C-alpha positions in Angstrom: 66.1 161.3 -171.8 67.7 164.4 -173.5 71.3 164.8 -174.0 71.3 167.5 -171.1 69.5 165.1 -168.9 71.9 162.3 -169.8 74.9 164.5 -169.2 73.8 165.4 -165.7 72.5 162.1 -164.7 75.6 160.1 -165.8 78.3 162.6 -165.4 79.4 162.8 -168.9 80.1 166.2 -170.3 77.7 167.5 -173.1 80.8 168.2 -175.3 81.8 164.6 -175.0 78.3 163.3 -175.7 78.1 165.6 -178.8 81.5 164.5 -179.9 80.6 160.9 -179.6 77.4 161.4 -181.5 79.0 163.6 -184.2 81.8 161.0 -184.8 79.1 158.3 -185.2 80.4 156.2 -182.4 76.9 155.0 -181.4 73.7 154.2 -183.2 71.5 157.1 -182.8 67.8 156.4 -182.2 66.2 159.8 -182.8 62.7 160.5 -181.2 60.0 162.5 -183.0 61.6 165.7 -182.2 64.7 164.7 -184.1 66.9 164.4 -181.1 68.9 161.4 -179.9 66.9 159.5 -177.1 69.6 158.6 -174.5 68.4 155.4 -173.0 70.2 153.4 -170.1 71.5 151.0 -172.8 72.9 153.8 -174.8 74.5 155.2 -171.8 76.2 151.9 -171.2 77.6 152.0 -174.7 78.8 155.5 -174.2 80.6 154.4 -171.0 82.6 151.8 -173.1 83.3 154.6 -175.6 84.5 156.8 -172.8 86.9 154.1 -171.5 88.2 153.4 -174.9 88.8 156.9 -176.0 90.5 157.7 -172.8 92.7 154.6 -173.3 93.6 156.1 -176.8 91.4 154.0 -179.2 91.6 155.5 -182.6 88.3 156.7 -184.0 87.9 154.6 -187.0 88.4 151.4 -185.3 86.4 152.3 -182.3 83.6 153.3 -184.6 83.7 149.8 -186.3 84.0 148.0 -182.8 81.1 149.9 -181.4 78.8 149.3 -184.4 79.7 145.5 -184.2 79.0 145.6 -180.4 75.7 147.5 -180.6 74.5 145.3 -183.5 75.6 142.1 -181.8 77.4 141.3 -185.1 80.8 140.5 -183.5 81.8 137.4 -181.6 83.1 137.3 -178.1 86.6 136.4 -179.3 86.5 139.6 -181.6 85.7 141.7 -178.7 88.2 140.4 -176.5 90.9 140.6 -179.3 89.9 144.3 -179.8 89.9 145.1 -176.0 93.1 143.3 -175.3 94.9 145.2 -178.2 93.6 148.6 -176.8 94.9 147.3 -173.3 98.3 146.6 -174.8 98.5 149.9 -176.6 97.7 151.8 -173.2 100.3 149.7 -171.4 103.0 150.6 -173.8 102.0 154.3 -173.5 102.3 154.0 -169.7 105.7 152.3 -169.9 107.0 155.1 -172.2 105.7 157.8 -169.8 107.3 155.7 -166.9 110.6 155.8 -168.8 110.3 159.6 -169.1 109.5 160.0 -165.5 112.4 158.0 -164.6 114.7 160.0 -166.7 113.4 163.3 -165.3 114.0 161.8 -161.7 117.6 161.1 -162.7 118.2 164.5 -164.0 116.7 165.9 -160.8 119.0 163.6 -158.7 122.0 164.5 -160.8 121.4 168.3 -160.4 120.9 167.9 -156.6 124.1 165.8 -156.3 126.1 168.4 -158.4 124.7 171.3 -156.3 125.6 169.6 -153.0 129.1 168.8 -154.0 129.8 172.5 -155.3 129.0 173.8 -151.9 
């Protein structure tokens, strides 16, 4: 299927698909027309790329991981190690954002408390 068909069928924006293609995040199997043929298998890999980029994976390590994944040249342990490392990075980011949220909540609370006592 074409990139446009893949975008519509799987709900991934054209911009994302083009970006992933341009960054070499998946092996491109080009048809006779010179365009990438988006197969169901390729879309499965793109789904993994989508999750990992949303989780904050760095492009260089993601490219290497995906190459190994698509070529079946990495072990189960290597896959799990990479995915767990990405999970840990995401969790740390969430904790930092939660701390910022808590601090904002305290500032709001403090302003409300000060405003109430001034009246």
